[in-house]
KEMI-279540 format. One record per residue (C-alpha): y, z, x; chain. Coordinates in steps of 0.02 Angstrom, whole numbers. Example, Ala and Ser with C-alpha at 12.3 -4.5 7.8 and 13.67 -1.06 7.14 Angstrom:
2
<rec yy="-225" zz="390" xx="615" c="A"/>
<rec yy="-53" zz="357" xx="684" c="A"/>
***
This chain:
197
<rec yy="500" zz="718" xx="424" c="A"/>
<rec yy="614" zz="700" xx="276" c="A"/>
<rec yy="749" zz="616" xx="384" c="A"/>
<rec yy="624" zz="491" xx="452" c="A"/>
<rec yy="562" zz="458" xx="270" c="A"/>
<rec yy="741" zz="418" xx="220" c="A"/>
<rec yy="760" zz="301" xx="368" c="A"/>
<rec yy="591" zz="225" xx="329" c="A"/>
<rec yy="645" zz="193" xx="149" c="A"/>
<rec yy="792" zz="91" xx="212" c="A"/>
<rec yy="675" zz="-4" xx="327" c="A"/>
<rec yy="566" zz="-50" xx="176" c="A"/>
<rec yy="722" zz="-129" xx="103" c="A"/>
<rec yy="751" zz="-224" xx="264" c="A"/>
<rec yy="571" zz="-292" xx="263" c="A"/>
<rec yy="610" zz="-376" xx="98" c="A"/>
<rec yy="784" zz="-440" xx="150" c="A"/>
<rec yy="822" zz="-606" xx="225" c="A"/>
<rec yy="902" zz="-618" xx="398" c="A"/>
<rec yy="926" zz="-781" xx="493" c="A"/>
<rec yy="832" zz="-835" xx="649" c="A"/>
<rec yy="771" zz="-714" xx="781" c="A"/>
<rec yy="872" zz="-573" xx="707" c="A"/>
<rec yy="765" zz="-584" xx="550" c="A"/>
<rec yy="606" zz="-583" xx="653" c="A"/>
<rec yy="664" zz="-432" xx="756" c="A"/>
<rec yy="718" zz="-334" xx="601" c="A"/>
<rec yy="552" zz="-364" xx="511" c="A"/>
<rec yy="458" zz="-319" xx="667" c="A"/>
<rec yy="548" zz="-153" xx="687" c="A"/>
<rec yy="541" zz="-115" xx="500" c="A"/>
<rec yy="350" zz="-134" xx="491" c="A"/>
<rec yy="333" zz="47" xx="542" c="A"/>
<rec yy="396" zz="112" xx="372" c="A"/>
<rec yy="247" zz="83" xx="256" c="A"/>
<rec yy="117" zz="150" xx="382" c="A"/>
<rec yy="233" zz="297" xx="405" c="A"/>
<rec yy="233" zz="336" xx="216" c="A"/>
<rec yy="43" zz="330" xx="215" c="A"/>
<rec yy="44" zz="449" xx="368" c="A"/>
<rec yy="160" zz="570" xx="276" c="A"/>
<rec yy="48" zz="569" xx="124" c="A"/>
<rec yy="-104" zz="610" xx="234" c="A"/>
<rec yy="-5" zz="749" xx="322" c="A"/>
<rec yy="26" zz="834" xx="155" c="A"/>
<rec yy="-150" zz="794" xx="92" c="A"/>
<rec yy="-234" zz="905" xx="222" c="A"/>
<rec yy="-308" zz="1063" xx="152" c="A"/>
<rec yy="-301" zz="1002" xx="-31" c="A"/>
<rec yy="-452" zz="1038" xx="-140" c="A"/>
<rec yy="-534" zz="893" xx="-236" c="A"/>
<rec yy="-452" zz="944" xx="-398" c="A"/>
<rec yy="-281" zz="942" xx="-318" c="A"/>
<rec yy="-315" zz="771" xx="-241" c="A"/>
<rec yy="-370" zz="705" xx="-412" c="A"/>
<rec yy="-206" zz="770" xx="-485" c="A"/>
<rec yy="-111" zz="674" xx="-353" c="A"/>
<rec yy="-212" zz="517" xx="-395" c="A"/>
<rec yy="-174" zz="532" xx="-576" c="A"/>
<rec yy="9" zz="561" xx="-544" c="A"/>
<rec yy="26" zz="406" xx="-434" c="A"/>
<rec yy="-76" zz="307" xx="-566" c="A"/>
<rec yy="50" zz="357" xx="-702" c="A"/>
<rec yy="195" zz="311" xx="-593" c="A"/>
<rec yy="112" zz="144" xx="-554" c="A"/>
<rec yy="77" zz="105" xx="-740" c="A"/>
<rec yy="255" zz="148" xx="-793" c="A"/>
<rec yy="333" zz="46" xx="-658" c="A"/>
<rec yy="217" zz="-99" xx="-692" c="A"/>
<rec yy="262" zz="-98" xx="-879" c="A"/>
<rec yy="448" zz="-94" xx="-834" c="A"/>
<rec yy="426" zz="-246" xx="-719" c="A"/>
<rec yy="322" zz="-339" xx="-849" c="A"/>
<rec yy="448" zz="-303" xx="-989" c="A"/>
<rec yy="595" zz="-364" xx="-880" c="A"/>
<rec yy="504" zz="-518" xx="-829" c="A"/>
<rec yy="455" zz="-563" xx="-1008" c="A"/>
<rec yy="635" zz="-530" xx="-1064" c="A"/>
<rec yy="704" zz="-646" xx="-926" c="A"/>
<rec yy="587" zz="-787" xx="-974" c="A"/>
<rec yy="633" zz="-761" xx="-1157" c="A"/>
<rec yy="821" zz="-755" xx="-1125" c="A"/>
<rec yy="804" zz="-917" xx="-1027" c="A"/>
<rec yy="700" zz="-991" xx="-1169" c="A"/>
<rec yy="568" zz="-1040" xx="-1039" c="A"/>
<rec yy="416" zz="-1014" xx="-1151" c="A"/>
<rec yy="307" zz="-1128" xx="-1048" c="A"/>
<rec yy="355" zz="-1024" xx="-894" c="A"/>
<rec yy="319" zz="-865" xx="-993" c="A"/>
<rec yy="150" zz="-928" xx="-1046" c="A"/>
<rec yy="104" zz="-979" xx="-864" c="A"/>
<rec yy="170" zz="-807" xx="-802" c="A"/>
<rec yy="65" zz="-712" xx="-926" c="A"/>
<rec yy="-86" zz="-814" xx="-889" c="A"/>
<rec yy="-61" zz="-784" xx="-702" c="A"/>
<rec yy="-78" zz="-596" xx="-733" c="A"/>
<rec yy="-248" zz="-607" xx="-821" c="A"/>
<rec yy="-333" zz="-750" xx="-725" c="A"/>
<rec yy="-490" zz="-689" xx="-639" c="A"/>
<rec yy="-422" zz="-723" xx="-462" c="A"/>
<rec yy="-272" zz="-612" xx="-494" c="A"/>
<rec yy="-384" zz="-470" xx="-560" c="A"/>
<rec yy="-502" zz="-484" xx="-409" c="A"/>
<rec yy="-352" zz="-484" xx="-289" c="A"/>
<rec yy="-285" zz="-328" xx="-370" c="A"/>
<rec yy="-447" zz="-233" xx="-370" c="A"/>
<rec yy="-499" zz="-281" xx="-194" c="A"/>
<rec yy="-332" zz="-299" xx="-105" c="A"/>
<rec yy="-204" zz="-208" xx="-220" c="A"/>
<rec yy="-110" zz="-373" xx="-234" c="A"/>
<rec yy="-17" zz="-350" xx="-400" c="A"/>
<rec yy="42" zz="-510" xx="-487" c="A"/>
<rec yy="174" zz="-420" xx="-592" c="A"/>
<rec yy="266" zz="-352" xx="-439" c="A"/>
<rec yy="187" zz="-378" xx="-268" c="A"/>
<rec yy="280" zz="-235" xx="-187" c="A"/>
<rec yy="193" zz="-109" xx="-297" c="A"/>
<rec yy="34" zz="-133" xx="-193" c="A"/>
<rec yy="80" zz="28" xx="-102" c="A"/>
<rec yy="59" zz="135" xx="-260" c="A"/>
<rec yy="-107" zz="56" xx="-303" c="A"/>
<rec yy="-166" zz="75" xx="-123" c="A"/>
<rec yy="-117" zz="262" xx="-124" c="A"/>
<rec yy="-210" zz="286" xx="-288" c="A"/>
<rec yy="-368" zz="211" xx="-204" c="A"/>
<rec yy="-344" zz="322" xx="-53" c="A"/>
<rec yy="-329" zz="477" xx="-155" c="A"/>
<rec yy="-490" zz="432" xx="-249" c="A"/>
<rec yy="-576" zz="402" xx="-80" c="A"/>
<rec yy="-517" zz="570" xx="-19" c="A"/>
<rec yy="-570" zz="652" xx="-185" c="A"/>
<rec yy="-750" zz="599" xx="-145" c="A"/>
<rec yy="-737" zz="638" xx="42" c="A"/>
<rec yy="-686" zz="817" xx="0" c="A"/>
<rec yy="-812" zz="829" xx="-146" c="A"/>
<rec yy="-955" zz="771" xx="-34" c="A"/>
<rec yy="-895" zz="875" xx="117" c="A"/>
<rec yy="-896" zz="726" xx="233" c="A"/>
<rec yy="-848" zz="788" xx="405" c="A"/>
<rec yy="-678" zz="750" xx="474" c="A"/>
<rec yy="-750" zz="666" xx="628" c="A"/>
<rec yy="-843" zz="537" xx="519" c="A"/>
<rec yy="-687" zz="503" xx="420" c="A"/>
<rec yy="-584" zz="484" xx="578" c="A"/>
<rec yy="-710" zz="362" xx="659" c="A"/>
<rec yy="-710" zz="260" xx="497" c="A"/>
<rec yy="-518" zz="257" xx="500" c="A"/>
<rec yy="-508" zz="202" xx="681" c="A"/>
<rec yy="-632" zz="62" xx="648" c="A"/>
<rec yy="-538" zz="0" xx="497" c="A"/>
<rec yy="-371" zz="10" xx="593" c="A"/>
<rec yy="-439" zz="-93" xx="733" c="A"/>
<rec yy="-512" zz="-216" xx="608" c="A"/>
<rec yy="-338" zz="-226" xx="525" c="A"/>
<rec yy="-256" zz="-268" xx="693" c="A"/>
<rec yy="-389" zz="-400" xx="737" c="A"/>
<rec yy="-384" zz="-480" xx="565" c="A"/>
<rec yy="-194" zz="-478" xx="562" c="A"/>
<rec yy="-188" zz="-577" xx="725" c="A"/>
<rec yy="-329" zz="-696" xx="679" c="A"/>
<rec yy="-262" zz="-734" xx="502" c="A"/>
<rec yy="-76" zz="-727" xx="528" c="A"/>
<rec yy="-41" zz="-759" xx="711" c="A"/>
<rec yy="-161" zz="-905" xx="715" c="A"/>
<rec yy="-86" zz="-965" xx="551" c="A"/>
<rec yy="-254" zz="-968" xx="458" c="A"/>
<rec yy="-154" zz="-896" xx="308" c="A"/>
<rec yy="16" zz="-823" xx="272" c="A"/>
<rec yy="-60" zz="-712" xx="140" c="A"/>
<rec yy="-45" zz="-537" xx="201" c="A"/>
<rec yy="-138" zz="-441" xx="62" c="A"/>
<rec yy="-303" zz="-478" xx="152" c="A"/>
<rec yy="-248" zz="-354" xx="284" c="A"/>
<rec yy="-112" zz="-256" xx="193" c="A"/>
<rec yy="-214" zz="-152" xx="75" c="A"/>
<rec yy="-286" zz="22" xx="43" c="A"/>
<rec yy="-434" zz="2" xx="156" c="A"/>
<rec yy="-357" zz="-73" xx="312" c="A"/>
<rec yy="-186" zz="14" xx="314" c="A"/>
<rec yy="-188" zz="152" xx="180" c="A"/>
<rec yy="-346" zz="243" xx="224" c="A"/>
<rec yy="-326" zz="238" xx="413" c="A"/>
<rec yy="-145" zz="303" xx="415" c="A"/>
<rec yy="-176" zz="435" xx="279" c="A"/>
<rec yy="-321" zz="492" xx="390" c="A"/>
<rec yy="-212" zz="495" xx="547" c="A"/>
<rec yy="-85" zz="600" xx="450" c="A"/>
<rec yy="-219" zz="723" xx="397" c="A"/>
<rec yy="-280" zz="736" xx="576" c="A"/>
<rec yy="-103" zz="766" xx="637" c="A"/>
<rec yy="-81" zz="913" xx="514" c="A"/>
<rec yy="-254" zz="982" xx="556" c="A"/>
<rec yy="-215" zz="982" xx="744" c="A"/>
<rec yy="-25" zz="1020" xx="729" c="A"/>
<rec yy="-34" zz="1169" xx="847" c="A"/>
<rec yy="-113" zz="1064" xx="986" c="A"/>
<rec yy="12" zz="924" xx="955" c="A"/>
***
């Protein structure tokens, strides 16, 4: 699993790299396995954790997210300042606190400071969901059915919104609920049924 995680980390970089023509399309298509795989790994290692342990994981990822967000914010402000682009700095800072940006972050994990940090916010949300799932003793079957429904919804929405070119904004379908929760749940189920697999 560690070797595949290393490979997946390289593929995450490839997702954010530019390649020309059909090569670019092919590379991005193959590389798309990486983020769901990381969610799956998190779910694999989440199985059997008590609610207190899950909350510890949630708080740990929240701290990492906040530190990373502050670093990105400081670097961005520094770059605007060094370029003496104070109008750009003002617009940038406003873009972070405008209501639409806040709603997009809360609902879809779309983070205006650094969009690629959505994964950490999504993982925090999933840990909080699983904290309550474990605390309320929700059966694995119910969780699995919800995950399958959400994953199917993700695939349908992805094709309707993106393939039909209704929008190129991916955060509607790339978030904690439609990718994070389903793949973490699949990872948990894989660990639970490892002997049968």
